[in-house]
C-alpha positions in Angstrom: 34.3 -21.9 34.8 36.8 -22.8 32.0 34.6 -25.5 30.7 31.7 -23.0 30.5 33.9 -20.5 28.6 35.0 -23.2 26.1 31.4 -24.4 25.6 30.4 -20.9 24.4 33.2 -20.7 21.8 32.2 -21.6 18.2 33.9 -24.7 16.8 36.4 -23.2 14.4 37.6 -20.5 16.8 37.9 -23.1 19.6 40.0 -25.4 17.4 42.2 -22.6 16.1 42.9 -21.6 19.7 43.8 -25.2 20.7 46.0 -25.7 17.6 47.9 -22.5 18.2 48.5 -23.3 21.8 49.6 -26.9 21.1 52.0 -25.7 18.4 53.4 -23.1 20.7 54.0 -25.7 23.4 55.7 -27.9 20.7 57.9 -25.0 19.7 59.0 -24.4 23.3 59.5 -28.2 23.8 61.7 -28.8 20.7 63.6 -25.6 20.7 66.7 -26.1 22.9 67.5 -22.3 22.9 64.3 -20.3 22.6 66.3 -17.1 21.8 67.0 -18.6 18.4 64.9 -20.2 15.6 64.4 -23.9 16.2 63.7 -26.8 14.0 59.9 -26.2 13.8 60.4 -22.6 12.7 63.0 -23.6 10.2 60.5 -25.8 8.4 57.2 -24.1 8.9 57.8 -20.4 9.3 57.5 -18.2 6.3 60.9 -17.7 4.7 61.8 -15.1 2.0 61.9 -16.1 -1.6 65.7 -16.1 -1.4 65.9 -18.1 1.7 64.2 -21.6 1.6 60.7 -20.4 0.8 58.2 -23.3 0.4 54.6 -22.6 -0.7 53.1 -24.5 2.2 54.7 -22.0 4.6 52.0 -19.5 3.5 49.6 -21.5 5.6 51.8 -23.0 8.3 53.5 -19.7 9.4 50.3 -18.4 10.9 50.2 -21.2 13.5 53.7 -20.5 14.8 54.6 -17.8 17.4 58.0 -16.6 18.7 58.8 -19.2 21.4 60.7 -16.7 23.5 57.8 -14.2 23.6 54.6 -15.3 25.4 53.0 -11.9 24.6 53.2 -12.8 20.8 50.8 -15.6 21.1 48.6 -13.9 23.7 48.2 -10.8 21.6 47.2 -12.9 18.6 44.8 -15.2 20.5 42.9 -12.4 22.2 41.5 -10.9 18.9 40.8 -14.4 17.6 38.8 -15.2 20.8 36.9 -11.9 20.9 36.4 -11.0 17.3 36.5 -14.5 15.9 33.6 -15.6 18.1 31.4 -12.8 16.8 32.3 -13.3 13.2 32.0 -17.1 13.2 28.6 -16.8 14.8 27.6 -14.2 12.2 29.0 -16.1 9.1 29.0 -19.7 10.1 32.0 -22.0 10.6 32.8 -22.7 6.9 32.8 -19.1 5.7 34.7 -18.0 8.8 37.5 -20.6 8.3 37.8 -19.8 4.6 38.1 -16.0 5.4 40.6 -16.6 8.2 42.8 -18.8 6.0 42.7 -16.6 3.0 43.6 -13.5 4.9 46.5 -15.3 6.5 47.8 -16.5 3.1 47.4 -13.0 1.5 49.1 -11.4 4.6 52.0 -13.7 4.0 52.2 -12.9 0.3 52.1 -9.2 1.2 55.0 -9.7 3.6 56.9 -11.7 0.9 56.4 -9.0 -1.7 56.9 -5.8 0.4 58.4 -6.7 3.7 62.1 -6.9 4.5 62.6 -9.9 6.8 64.3 -13.1 7.7 61.3 -15.2 8.6 57.7 -14.4 9.5 55.5 -16.3 12.0 52.3 -15.6 13.8 48.6 -15.4 13.3 48.6 -11.6 13.1 47.7 -11.4 9.4 44.6 -13.4 10.0 43.7 -11.6 13.2 44.1 -8.2 11.4 41.7 -9.6 8.8 39.2 -10.4 11.6 39.7 -6.9 13.1 39.0 -5.3 9.7 35.9 -7.5 9.2 34.6 -6.6 12.7 35.2 -2.9 12.0 33.3 -3.1 8.7 30.4 -5.3 9.8 29.9 -3.8 13.3 31.3 -0.3 12.9 29.4 1.2 15.8 30.1 -1.6 18.3 32.2 -0.3 21.2 35.6 -1.8 22.0 36.9 -1.2 25.5 40.6 -0.5 25.4 42.8 -1.4 28.3 45.3 1.4 27.7 43.9 4.0 27.9 40.8 2.5 29.6 38.1 4.0 27.3 35.5 2.7 25.0 35.9 3.4 21.3 33.7 2.6 18.2 35.1 -0.3 16.2 35.3 1.8 13.0 37.6 4.3 14.7 39.7 1.7 16.5 40.4 -0.2 13.3 41.2 2.9 11.3 43.6 4.3 13.9 45.2 0.9 14.3 45.8 0.4 10.6 47.3 3.9 10.3 49.7 3.1 13.1 50.7 -0.2 11.3 51.2 1.7 8.0 53.3 4.3 9.8 55.4 1.6 11.5 55.9 -0.3 8.3 57.0 2.8 6.3 59.1 4.4 9.1 61.0 1.4 10.4 62.5 1.7 13.8 65.8 -0.2 14.3 65.3 -3.5 16.0 61.6 -3.7 15.2 60.9 -7.3 14.1 57.1 -6.9 13.7 55.8 -7.8 10.2 53.7 -4.7 9.8 53.1 -5.3 6.1 51.7 -8.8 6.9 49.3 -7.1 9.3 48.2 -4.6 6.7 48.0 -7.4 4.1 45.6 -9.3 6.3 43.4 -6.3 6.9 43.3 -5.1 3.3 42.7 -8.6 1.9 39.9 -8.9 4.5 38.3 -5.7 3.4 38.6 -6.8 -0.3 37.1 -10.2 0.5 34.1 -8.5 2.3 
């Protein structure tokens, strides 16, 4: 069953899934206290300009996820799996990888310029770019939500989700550590690229 599922995943999406999962396992393995930032995050997560920023982090941060939050990697890999398969099949592997990488970089730049943060990590910027692309290219496709369990057209889902992210970025709730502006940066850069 699992072998059959992996056979039907396009090459780039499959490799991105594998890389993200392997990096997540490495993060857990080398972080003695998963409640804190470990050595991998110190080097490869996206740091602010004032705090040890290195240009390569604009690429590497999107392959890291919070080692103490399994839901972080799950909620980034689900859209990569579902939307990424469709988009890679539609565009081809090279164009898909370029789009995925550029939206991740521009999401990181958006977070650096607008966001207020310590470090940023996760594939959310790129996956929001995928979400925006899916909404634009396949606007009337139905997405079946889990909560509430209803189908909704992609164009409405993407629009509502981006408005929620904008609201969450502008009206920050104390304790919220989500990089909302990175999400928006990934989606907006994806729309511009398209």
